[in-house]
KOLSE-57191 format. One record per residue: residue number from 0; chain; y, x, z of N, C-alpha, C in turn. Coordinates in nm, 4 decimals. Each point is the difference from the previous one (the first is absolute). Example, Ala and Ser with C-alpha at 12.3 -4.5 7.8 and 13.67 -1.06 7.14 Angstrom:
KOLSE-57191
<pt><seq>0</seq><mol>A</mol><n_v>-0.5690</n_v><n_u>1.3190</n_u><n_w>0.7800</n_w><ca_v>0.1190</ca_v><ca_u>-0.0890</ca_u><ca_w>0.0000</ca_w><c_v>0.1200</c_v><c_u>0.0900</c_u><c_w>0.0000</c_w></pt>
<pt><seq>1</seq><mol>A</mol><n_v>0.1050</n_v><n_u>-0.0350</n_u><n_w>-0.0720</n_w><ca_v>0.1190</ca_v><ca_u>0.0820</ca_u><ca_w>0.0060</ca_w><c_v>0.1090</c_v><c_u>-0.0770</c_u><c_w>0.0730</c_w></pt>
end
This chain:
KOLSE-57191
<pt><seq>0</seq><mol>A</mol><n_v>-0.1181</n_v><n_u>0.0869</n_u><n_w>-0.0055</n_w><ca_v>0.1019</ca_v><ca_u>-0.0891</ca_u><ca_w>0.0036</ca_w><c_v>0.1427</c_v><c_u>0.0833</c_u><c_w>-0.0006</c_w></pt>
<pt><seq>1</seq><mol>A</mol><n_v>0.0841</n_v><n_u>-0.0120</n_u><n_w>-0.0992</n_w><ca_v>0.1189</ca_v><ca_u>0.0744</ca_u><ca_w>-0.0023</ca_w><c_v>0.1067</c_v><c_u>-0.0425</c_u><c_w>0.0851</c_w></pt>
<pt><seq>2</seq><mol>A</mol><n_v>0.0970</n_v><n_u>0.0729</n_u><n_w>0.0223</n_w><ca_v>0.1142</ca_v><ca_u>-0.0153</ca_u><ca_w>0.0789</ca_w><c_v>0.0701</c_v><c_u>-0.1321</c_u><c_w>-0.0349</c_w></pt>
<pt><seq>3</seq><mol>A</mol><n_v>0.0074</n_v><n_u>-0.0270</n_u><n_w>-0.1247</n_w><ca_v>0.0660</ca_v><ca_u>-0.1170</ca_u><ca_w>-0.0622</ca_w><c_v>-0.0776</c_v><c_u>-0.1208</c_u><c_w>0.0417</c_w></pt>
<pt><seq>4</seq><mol>A</mol><n_v>-0.1414</n_v><n_u>0.0093</n_u><n_w>-0.0163</n_w><ca_v>-0.0844</ca_v><ca_u>-0.1114</ca_u><ca_w>0.0405</ca_w><c_v>0.0160</c_v><c_u>-0.0326</c_u><c_w>0.1400</c_w></pt>
<pt><seq>5</seq><mol>A</mol><n_v>0.0088</n_v><n_u>0.0919</n_u><n_w>0.0820</n_w><ca_v>0.0189</ca_v><ca_u>-0.0132</ca_u><ca_w>0.1515</ca_w><c_v>0.1311</c_v><c_u>-0.0501</c_u><c_w>0.0283</c_w></pt>
<pt><seq>6</seq><mol>A</mol><n_v>0.0988</n_v><n_u>0.0326</n_u><n_w>-0.0584</n_w><ca_v>0.1339</ca_v><ca_u>-0.0704</ca_u><ca_w>0.0136</ca_w><c_v>0.0042</c_v><c_u>-0.1398</c_u><c_w>-0.0505</c_w></pt>
<pt><seq>7</seq><mol>A</mol><n_v>-0.0556</n_v><n_u>-0.0361</n_u><n_w>-0.1135</n_w><ca_v>-0.0198</ca_v><ca_u>-0.1368</ca_u><ca_w>-0.0400</ca_w><c_v>-0.0783</c_v><c_u>-0.0809</c_u><c_w>0.1046</c_w></pt>
<pt><seq>8</seq><mol>A</mol><n_v>-0.0993</n_v><n_u>0.0583</n_u><n_w>0.0486</n_w><ca_v>-0.0861</ca_v><ca_u>-0.0843</ca_u><ca_w>0.0927</ca_w><c_v>0.0775</c_v><c_u>-0.0195</c_u><c_w>0.1262</c_w></pt>
<pt><seq>9</seq><mol>A</mol><n_v>0.0766</n_v><n_u>0.0888</n_u><n_w>0.0416</n_w><ca_v>0.0926</ca_v><ca_u>-0.0160</ca_u><ca_w>0.1147</ca_w><c_v>0.1057</c_v><c_u>-0.1119</c_u><c_w>-0.0317</c_w></pt>
<pt><seq>10</seq><mol>A</mol><n_v>0.0566</n_v><n_u>0.0171</n_u><n_w>-0.1047</n_w><ca_v>0.1030</ca_v><ca_u>-0.0941</ca_u><ca_w>-0.0322</ca_w><c_v>-0.0636</c_v><c_u>-0.1517</c_u><c_w>-0.0047</c_w></pt>
<pt><seq>11</seq><mol>A</mol><n_v>-0.1204</n_v><n_u>-0.0118</n_u><n_w>-0.0604</n_w><ca_v>-0.0665</ca_v><ca_u>-0.1257</ca_u><ca_w>0.0014</ca_w><c_v>-0.0196</c_v><c_u>-0.0491</c_u><c_w>0.1432</c_w></pt>
<pt><seq>12</seq><mol>A</mol><n_v>-0.0570</n_v><n_u>0.0880</n_u><n_w>0.0897</n_w><ca_v>-0.0156</ca_v><ca_u>-0.0285</ca_u><ca_w>0.1388</ca_w><c_v>0.1340</c_v><c_u>-0.0555</c_u><c_w>0.0776</c_w></pt>
<pt><seq>13</seq><mol>A</mol><n_v>0.0897</n_v><n_u>0.0843</n_u><n_w>-0.0297</n_w><ca_v>0.1520</ca_v><ca_u>-0.0485</ca_u><ca_w>0.0612</ca_w><c_v>0.0369</c_v><c_u>-0.1222</c_u><c_w>-0.0604</c_w></pt>
<pt><seq>14</seq><mol>A</mol><n_v>-0.0031</n_v><n_u>-0.0330</n_u><n_w>-0.1149</n_w><ca_v>0.0247</ca_v><ca_u>-0.1321</ca_u><ca_w>-0.0716</ca_w><c_v>-0.0833</c_v><c_u>-0.1144</c_u><c_w>0.0693</c_w></pt>
<pt><seq>15</seq><mol>A</mol><n_v>-0.1221</n_v><n_u>0.0268</n_u><n_w>0.0204</n_w><ca_v>-0.0835</ca_v><ca_u>-0.1093</ca_u><ca_w>0.0615</ca_w><c_v>0.0422</c_v><c_u>-0.0017</c_u><c_w>0.1373</c_w></pt>
<pt><seq>16</seq><mol>A</mol><n_v>0.0304</n_v><n_u>0.0954</n_u><n_w>0.0729</n_w><ca_v>0.0386</ca_v><ca_u>-0.0116</ca_u><ca_w>0.1417</ca_w><c_v>0.1481</c_v><c_u>-0.0694</c_u><c_w>0.0017</c_w></pt>
<pt><seq>17</seq><mol>A</mol><n_v>0.0866</n_v><n_u>0.0217</n_u><n_w>-0.0745</n_w><ca_v>0.1203</ca_v><ca_u>-0.0658</ca_u><ca_w>-0.0095</ca_w><c_v>-0.0149</c_v><c_u>-0.1532</c_u><c_w>-0.0330</c_w></pt>
<pt><seq>18</seq><mol>A</mol><n_v>-0.0891</n_v><n_u>-0.0384</n_u><n_w>-0.0813</n_w><ca_v>-0.0381</ca_v><ca_u>-0.1309</ca_u><ca_w>-0.0405</ca_w><c_v>-0.0421</c_v><c_u>-0.0741</c_u><c_w>0.1343</c_w></pt>
<pt><seq>19</seq><mol>A</mol><n_v>-0.1012</n_v><n_u>0.0752</n_u><n_w>0.0617</n_w><ca_v>-0.0612</ca_v><ca_u>-0.0632</ca_u><ca_w>0.1141</ca_w><c_v>0.1137</c_v><c_u>-0.0199</c_u><c_w>0.1088</c_w></pt>
<pt><seq>20</seq><mol>A</mol><n_v>0.0736</n_v><n_u>0.0985</n_u><n_w>0.0170</n_w><ca_v>0.1097</ca_v><ca_u>-0.0170</ca_u><ca_w>0.1019</ca_w><c_v>0.1018</c_v><c_u>-0.1117</c_u><c_w>-0.0214</c_w></pt>
<pt><seq>21</seq><mol>A</mol><n_v>0.0332</n_v><n_u>-0.0186</n_u><n_w>-0.1393</n_w><ca_v>0.0793</ca_v><ca_u>-0.1105</ca_u><ca_w>-0.0352</ca_w><c_v>-0.0609</c_v><c_u>-0.1302</c_u><c_w>0.0236</c_w></pt>
<pt><seq>22</seq><mol>A</mol><n_v>-0.1237</n_v><n_u>-0.0251</n_u><n_w>-0.0281</n_w><ca_v>-0.0788</ca_v><ca_u>-0.1070</ca_u><ca_w>0.0364</ca_w><c_v>0.0009</c_v><c_u>-0.0415</c_u><c_w>0.1494</c_w></pt>
<pt><seq>23</seq><mol>A</mol><n_v>-0.0285</n_v><n_u>0.1103</n_u><n_w>0.0706</n_w><ca_v>-0.0121</ca_v><ca_u>-0.0132</ca_u><ca_w>0.1542</ca_w><c_v>0.1422</c_v><c_u>-0.0377</c_u><c_w>0.0582</c_w></pt>
<pt><seq>24</seq><mol>A</mol><n_v>0.1119</n_v><n_u>0.0477</n_u><n_w>-0.0467</n_w><ca_v>0.1282</ca_v><ca_u>-0.0205</ca_u><ca_w>0.0284</ca_w><c_v>0.0275</c_v><c_u>-0.1532</c_u><c_w>-0.0205</c_w></pt>
<pt><seq>25</seq><mol>A</mol><n_v>-0.0322</n_v><n_u>-0.0435</n_u><n_w>-0.1273</n_w><ca_v>0.0196</ca_v><ca_u>-0.1465</ca_u><ca_w>-0.0297</ca_w><c_v>-0.0807</c_v><c_u>-0.0867</c_u><c_w>0.0834</c_w></pt>
<pt><seq>26</seq><mol>A</mol><n_v>-0.1273</n_v><n_u>0.0445</n_u><n_w>0.0298</n_w><ca_v>-0.0794</ca_v><ca_u>-0.0997</ca_u><ca_w>0.1012</ca_w><c_v>0.0621</c_v><c_u>0.0050</c_u><c_w>0.1339</c_w></pt>
<pt><seq>27</seq><mol>A</mol><n_v>0.0539</n_v><n_u>0.1085</n_u><n_w>0.0561</n_w><ca_v>0.0606</ca_v><ca_u>0.0164</ca_u><ca_w>0.1184</ca_w><c_v>0.1319</c_v><c_u>-0.0994</c_u><c_w>0.0163</c_w></pt>
<pt><seq>28</seq><mol>A</mol><n_v>0.0622</n_v><n_u>-0.0082</n_u><n_w>-0.1131</n_w><ca_v>0.1167</ca_v><ca_u>-0.0770</ca_u><ca_w>-0.0045</ca_w><c_v>-0.0322</c_v><c_u>-0.1404</c_u><c_w>0.0121</c_w></pt>
<pt><seq>29</seq><mol>A</mol><n_v>-0.1072</n_v><n_u>-0.0399</n_u><n_w>-0.0771</n_w><ca_v>-0.0485</ca_v><ca_u>-0.1358</ca_u><ca_w>0.0065</ca_w><c_v>-0.0514</c_v><c_u>-0.0414</c_u><c_w>0.1392</c_w></pt>
<pt><seq>30</seq><mol>A</mol><n_v>-0.0812</n_v><n_u>0.0823</n_u><n_w>0.0619</n_w><ca_v>-0.0439</ca_v><ca_u>-0.0211</ca_u><ca_w>0.1382</ca_w><c_v>0.1240</c_v><c_u>-0.0109</c_u><c_w>0.0904</c_w></pt>
<pt><seq>31</seq><mol>A</mol><n_v>0.0858</n_v><n_u>0.0819</n_u><n_w>-0.0183</n_w><ca_v>0.1317</ca_v><ca_u>0.0023</ca_u><ca_w>0.0952</ca_w><c_v>0.0726</c_v><c_u>-0.1443</c_u><c_w>-0.0258</c_w></pt>
<pt><seq>32</seq><mol>A</mol><n_v>0.0126</n_v><n_u>-0.0506</n_u><n_w>-0.1212</n_w><ca_v>0.0624</ca_v><ca_u>-0.1214</ca_u><ca_w>-0.0265</ca_w><c_v>-0.0765</c_v><c_u>-0.1072</c_u><c_w>0.0536</c_w></pt>
<pt><seq>33</seq><mol>A</mol><n_v>-0.1296</n_v><n_u>0.0025</n_u><n_w>-0.0039</n_w><ca_v>-0.0827</ca_v><ca_u>-0.1041</ca_u><ca_w>0.0592</ca_w><c_v>0.0011</c_v><c_u>-0.0044</c_u><c_w>0.1491</c_w></pt>
<pt><seq>34</seq><mol>A</mol><n_v>0.0093</n_v><n_u>0.1318</n_u><n_w>0.0589</n_w><ca_v>0.0093</ca_v><ca_u>-0.0010</ca_u><ca_w>0.1478</ca_w><c_v>0.1373</c_v><c_u>-0.0533</c_u><c_w>0.0409</c_w></pt>
<pt><seq>35</seq><mol>A</mol><n_v>0.1034</n_v><n_u>0.0188</n_u><n_w>-0.0789</n_w><ca_v>0.1361</ca_v><ca_u>-0.0550</ca_u><ca_w>0.0458</ca_w><c_v>-0.0139</c_v><c_u>-0.1581</c_u><c_w>-0.0114</c_w></pt>
<pt><seq>36</seq><mol>A</mol><n_v>-0.0498</n_v><n_u>-0.0377</n_u><n_w>-0.1124</n_w><ca_v>-0.0009</ca_v><ca_u>-0.1510</ca_u><ca_w>-0.0069</ca_w><c_v>-0.0895</c_v><c_u>-0.0598</c_u><c_w>0.1158</c_w></pt>
<pt><seq>37</seq><mol>A</mol><n_v>-0.1082</n_v><n_u>0.0706</n_u><n_w>0.0341</n_w><ca_v>-0.0881</ca_v><ca_u>-0.0489</ca_u><ca_w>0.1172</ca_w><c_v>0.0788</c_v><c_u>-0.0041</c_u><c_w>0.1290</c_w></pt>
<pt><seq>38</seq><mol>A</mol><n_v>0.0740</n_v><n_u>0.1178</n_u><n_w>0.0326</n_w><ca_v>0.0838</ca_v><ca_u>-0.0021</ca_u><ca_w>0.1057</ca_w><c_v>0.1027</c_v><c_u>-0.1169</c_u><c_w>0.0212</c_w></pt>
<pt><seq>39</seq><mol>A</mol><n_v>0.0720</n_v><n_u>-0.0187</n_u><n_w>-0.1151</n_w><ca_v>0.0926</ca_v><ca_u>-0.1209</ca_u><ca_w>-0.0135</ca_w><c_v>-0.0673</c_v><c_u>-0.1280</c_u><c_w>0.0346</c_w></pt>
<pt><seq>40</seq><mol>A</mol><n_v>-0.1166</n_v><n_u>-0.0299</n_u><n_w>-0.0593</n_w><ca_v>-0.0634</ca_v><ca_u>-0.1140</ca_u><ca_w>0.0417</ca_w><c_v>-0.0512</c_v><c_u>0.0017</c_u><c_w>0.1452</c_w></pt>
<pt><seq>41</seq><mol>A</mol><n_v>-0.0358</n_v><n_u>0.0993</n_u><n_w>0.0597</n_w><ca_v>-0.0373</ca_v><ca_u>-0.0009</ca_u><ca_w>0.1289</ca_w><c_v>0.1264</c_v><c_u>-0.0239</c_u><c_w>0.0852</c_w></pt>
<pt><seq>42</seq><mol>A</mol><n_v>0.1030</n_v><n_u>0.0531</n_u><n_w>-0.0290</n_w><ca_v>0.1313</ca_v><ca_u>-0.0185</ca_u><ca_w>0.0797</ca_w><c_v>0.0319</c_v><c_u>-0.1476</c_u><c_w>-0.0194</c_w></pt>
<pt><seq>43</seq><mol>A</mol><n_v>0.0009</n_v><n_u>-0.0535</n_u><n_w>-0.1144</n_w><ca_v>0.0286</ca_v><ca_u>-0.1407</ca_u><ca_w>-0.0156</ca_w><c_v>-0.0962</c_v><c_u>-0.0949</c_u><c_w>0.0819</c_w></pt>
<pt><seq>44</seq><mol>A</mol><n_v>-0.1253</n_v><n_u>0.0292</n_u><n_w>0.0021</n_w><ca_v>-0.1016</ca_v><ca_u>-0.0800</ca_u><ca_w>0.0807</ca_w><c_v>0.0414</c_v><c_u>0.0137</c_u><c_w>0.1540</c_w></pt>
<pt><seq>45</seq><mol>A</mol><n_v>0.0354</n_v><n_u>0.1268</n_u><n_w>0.0327</n_w><ca_v>0.0249</ca_v><ca_u>0.0174</ca_u><ca_w>0.1413</ca_w><c_v>0.1166</c_v><c_u>-0.0817</c_u><c_w>0.0389</c_w></pt>
<pt><seq>46</seq><mol>A</mol><n_v>0.1077</n_v><n_u>0.0023</n_u><n_w>-0.0850</n_w><ca_v>0.1209</ca_v><ca_u>-0.0847</ca_u><ca_w>0.0322</ca_w><c_v>-0.0328</c_v><c_u>-0.1460</c_u><c_w>0.0101</c_w></pt>
<pt><seq>47</seq><mol>A</mol><n_v>-0.0719</n_v><n_u>-0.0522</n_u><n_w>-0.0969</n_w><ca_v>-0.0365</ca_v><ca_u>-0.1339</ca_u><ca_w>-0.0004</ca_w><c_v>-0.0888</c_v><c_u>-0.0433</c_u><c_w>0.1221</c_w></pt>
<pt><seq>48</seq><mol>A</mol><n_v>-0.0953</n_v><n_u>0.0938</n_u><n_w>0.0371</n_w><ca_v>-0.0770</ca_v><ca_u>-0.0295</ca_u><ca_w>0.1201</ca_w><c_v>0.0808</c_v><c_u>-0.0078</c_u><c_w>0.1294</c_w></pt>
<pt><seq>49</seq><mol>A</mol><n_v>0.1006</n_v><n_u>0.1080</n_u><n_w>0.0084</n_w><ca_v>0.0867</ca_v><ca_u>-0.0193</ca_u><ca_w>0.1029</ca_w><c_v>0.0695</c_v><c_u>-0.1234</c_u><c_w>0.0061</c_w></pt>
<pt><seq>50</seq><mol>A</mol><n_v>0.0629</n_v><n_u>-0.0493</n_u><n_w>-0.1040</n_w><ca_v>0.0723</ca_v><ca_u>-0.1167</ca_u><ca_w>-0.0033</ca_w><c_v>-0.0926</c_v><c_u>-0.1226</c_u><c_w>0.0318</c_w></pt>
<pt><seq>51</seq><mol>A</mol><n_v>-0.1226</n_v><n_u>0.0012</n_u><n_w>-0.0567</n_w><ca_v>-0.0918</ca_v><ca_u>-0.1058</ca_u><ca_w>0.0340</ca_w><c_v>-0.0359</c_v><c_u>-0.0036</c_u><c_w>0.1430</c_w></pt>
<pt><seq>52</seq><mol>A</mol><n_v>-0.0263</n_v><n_u>0.1043</n_u><n_w>0.0656</n_w><ca_v>-0.0281</ca_v><ca_u>0.0069</ca_u><ca_w>0.1424</ca_w><c_v>0.1258</c_v><c_u>-0.0514</c_u><c_w>0.0924</c_w></pt>
<pt><seq>53</seq><mol>A</mol><n_v>0.1213</n_v><n_u>0.0361</n_u><n_w>-0.0670</n_w><ca_v>0.1128</ca_v><ca_u>-0.0362</ca_u><ca_w>0.0874</ca_w><c_v>0.0148</c_v><c_u>-0.1593</c_u><c_w>-0.0100</c_w></pt>
<pt><seq>54</seq><mol>A</mol><n_v>-0.0362</n_v><n_u>-0.0564</n_u><n_w>-0.1092</n_w><ca_v>0.0200</ca_v><ca_u>-0.1371</ca_u><ca_w>-0.0247</ca_w><c_v>-0.1105</c_v><c_u>-0.0742</c_u><c_w>0.0864</c_w></pt>
<pt><seq>55</seq><mol>A</mol><n_v>-0.1224</n_v><n_u>0.0633</n_u><n_w>0.0081</n_w><ca_v>-0.1046</ca_v><ca_u>-0.0686</ca_u><ca_w>0.0792</ca_w><c_v>0.0312</c_v><c_u>0.0046</c_u><c_w>0.1526</c_w></pt>
<pt><seq>56</seq><mol>A</mol><n_v>0.0717</n_v><n_u>0.1197</n_u><n_w>0.0397</n_w><ca_v>0.0324</ca_v><ca_u>0.0003</ca_u><ca_w>0.1407</ca_w><c_v>0.1200</c_v><c_u>-0.0950</c_u><c_w>0.0210</c_w></pt>
<pt><seq>57</seq><mol>A</mol><n_v>0.0833</n_v><n_u>-0.0146</n_u><n_w>-0.0861</n_w><ca_v>0.1022</ca_v><ca_u>-0.1026</ca_u><ca_w>0.0053</ca_w><c_v>-0.0340</c_v><c_u>-0.1364</c_u><c_w>0.0110</c_w></pt>
<pt><seq>58</seq><mol>A</mol><n_v>-0.1043</n_v><n_u>-0.0398</n_u><n_w>-0.0629</n_w><ca_v>-0.0573</ca_v><ca_u>-0.1297</ca_u><ca_w>-0.0005</ca_w><c_v>-0.0710</c_v><c_u>-0.0193</c_u><c_w>0.1361</c_w></pt>
<pt><seq>59</seq><mol>A</mol><n_v>-0.0731</n_v><n_u>0.1034</n_u><n_w>0.0467</n_w><ca_v>-0.0674</ca_v><ca_u>-0.0180</ca_u><ca_w>0.1295</ca_w><c_v>0.1012</c_v><c_u>0.0000</c_u><c_w>0.1009</c_w></pt>
<pt><seq>60</seq><mol>A</mol><n_v>0.1174</n_v><n_u>0.0539</n_u><n_w>-0.0015</n_w><ca_v>0.0899</ca_v><ca_u>0.0113</ca_u><ca_w>0.0988</ca_w><c_v>0.0827</c_v><c_u>-0.1464</c_u><c_w>0.0225</c_w></pt>
<pt><seq>61</seq><mol>A</mol><n_v>0.0036</n_v><n_u>-0.0614</n_u><n_w>-0.1315</n_w><ca_v>0.0671</ca_v><ca_u>-0.1311</ca_u><ca_w>-0.0027</ca_w><c_v>-0.0805</c_v><c_u>-0.1268</c_u><c_w>-0.0038</c_w></pt>
<pt><seq>62</seq><mol>A</mol><n_v>-0.1334</n_v><n_u>0.0273</n_u><n_w>0.0248</n_w><ca_v>-0.1091</ca_v><ca_u>-0.1129</ca_u><ca_w>-0.0011</ca_w><c_v>0.0322</c_v><c_u>-0.0684</c_u><c_w>0.1254</c_w></pt>
<pt><seq>63</seq><mol>A</mol><n_v>0.0044</n_v><n_u>-0.1486</n_u><n_w>-0.0114</n_w><ca_v>0.0222</ca_v><ca_u>-0.0856</ca_u><ca_w>0.1053</ca_w><c_v>-0.1182</c_v><c_u>0.0105</c_u><c_w>0.1103</c_w></pt>
<pt><seq>64</seq><mol>A</mol><n_v>0.0410</n_v><n_u>-0.0218</n_u><n_w>0.1341</n_w><ca_v>-0.1095</ca_v><ca_u>-0.0196</ca_u><ca_w>0.0964</ca_w><c_v>-0.0840</c_v><c_u>0.1217</c_u><c_w>0.0215</c_w></pt>
<pt><seq>65</seq><mol>A</mol><n_v>0.0474</n_v><n_u>0.1202</n_u><n_w>-0.0291</n_w><ca_v>-0.0872</ca_v><ca_u>0.1208</ca_u><ca_w>0.0223</ca_w><c_v>-0.1427</c_v><c_u>-0.0082</c_u><c_w>-0.0713</c_w></pt>
<pt><seq>66</seq><mol>A</mol><n_v>0.0156</n_v><n_u>-0.0328</n_u><n_w>-0.1315</n_w><ca_v>-0.1340</ca_v><ca_u>-0.0016</ca_u><ca_w>-0.0734</ca_w><c_v>-0.0519</c_v><c_u>0.1296</c_u><c_w>-0.0012</c_w></pt>
<pt><seq>67</seq><mol>A</mol><n_v>-0.1332</n_v><n_u>0.0021</n_u><n_w>-0.0067</n_w><ca_v>-0.0774</ca_v><ca_u>0.1272</ca_u><ca_w>0.0101</ca_w><c_v>0.0370</c_v><c_u>0.0811</c_u><c_w>-0.1238</c_w></pt>
<pt><seq>68</seq><mol>A</mol><n_v>-0.0108</n_v><n_u>0.1431</n_u><n_w>0.0269</n_w><ca_v>0.0314</ca_v><ca_u>0.0890</ca_u><ca_w>-0.1113</ca_w><c_v>-0.0928</c_v><c_u>-0.0138</c_u><c_w>-0.1072</c_w></pt>
<pt><seq>69</seq><mol>A</mol><n_v>0.0529</n_v><n_u>0.0247</n_u><n_w>-0.1309</n_w><ca_v>-0.0819</ca_v><ca_u>-0.0109</ca_u><ca_w>-0.1163</ca_w><c_v>-0.1190</c_v><c_u>0.0993</c_u><c_w>0.0132</c_w></pt>
<pt><seq>70</seq><mol>A</mol><n_v>0.0241</n_v><n_u>0.1086</n_u><n_w>0.0689</n_w><ca_v>-0.0900</ca_v><ca_u>0.1051</ca_u><ca_w>0.0083</ca_w><c_v>-0.1198</c_v><c_u>-0.0533</c_u><c_w>0.0779</c_w></pt>
<pt><seq>71</seq><mol>A</mol><n_v>0.0293</n_v><n_u>-0.0784</n_u><n_w>0.1070</n_w><ca_v>-0.1050</ca_v><ca_u>-0.0439</ca_u><ca_w>0.1019</ca_w><c_v>-0.0579</c_v><c_u>-0.1278</c_u><c_w>-0.0559</c_w></pt>
<pt><seq>72</seq><mol>A</mol><n_v>0.0564</n_v><n_u>-0.0558</n_u><n_w>-0.0964</n_w><ca_v>-0.0719</ca_v><ca_u>-0.1356</ca_u><ca_w>-0.0588</ca_w><c_v>-0.1259</c_v><c_u>0.0240</c_u><c_w>-0.0769</c_w></pt>
<pt><seq>73</seq><mol>A</mol><n_v>-0.0965</n_v><n_u>-0.0860</n_u><n_w>0.0339</n_w><ca_v>-0.1319</ca_v><ca_u>0.0243</ca_u><ca_w>-0.0732</ca_w><c_v>0.0103</c_v><c_u>-0.0667</c_u><c_w>-0.1353</c_w></pt>
<pt><seq>74</seq><mol>A</mol><n_v>-0.0696</n_v><n_u>0.0571</n_u><n_w>-0.0949</n_w><ca_v>0.0009</ca_v><ca_u>-0.0591</ca_u><ca_w>-0.1404</ca_w><c_v>-0.0710</c_v><c_u>-0.1492</c_u><c_w>0.0029</c_w></pt>
<pt><seq>75</seq><mol>A</mol><n_v>0.0271</n_v><n_u>-0.0742</n_u><n_w>-0.0869</n_w><ca_v>-0.0607</ca_v><ca_u>-0.1459</ca_u><ca_w>-0.0084</ca_w><c_v>-0.1529</c_v><c_u>-0.0043</c_u><c_w>0.0038</c_w></pt>
<pt><seq>76</seq><mol>A</mol><n_v>-0.0576</n_v><n_u>0.0950</n_u><n_w>-0.0409</n_w><ca_v>-0.1595</ca_v><ca_u>-0.0079</ca_u><ca_w>-0.0144</ca_w><c_v>-0.0655</c_v><c_u>0.0392</c_u><c_w>0.1339</c_w></pt>
<pt><seq>77</seq><mol>A</mol><n_v>0.0780</n_v><n_u>0.0203</n_u><n_w>0.0990</n_w><ca_v>-0.0702</ca_v><ca_u>0.0454</ca_u><ca_w>0.1287</ca_w><c_v>-0.0109</c_v><c_u>-0.1372</c_u><c_w>0.0856</c_w></pt>
end
């Protein structure tokens, strides 16, 4: 194998590595974007859950005659 052949083989390997790196960088960007969207959805759900719990607490606090807590109430099938 001549020096020119070795140099061409190295150039092909470098080009293949550069292509692989480009694909991996693209995949990493896609994963990062999906993770960001998932975090936004989690934060939205957490805010909604907090608001819902506050509303349930408000209903329990204003229920007439000291009605039992919704957490203590048994489901209808019991």
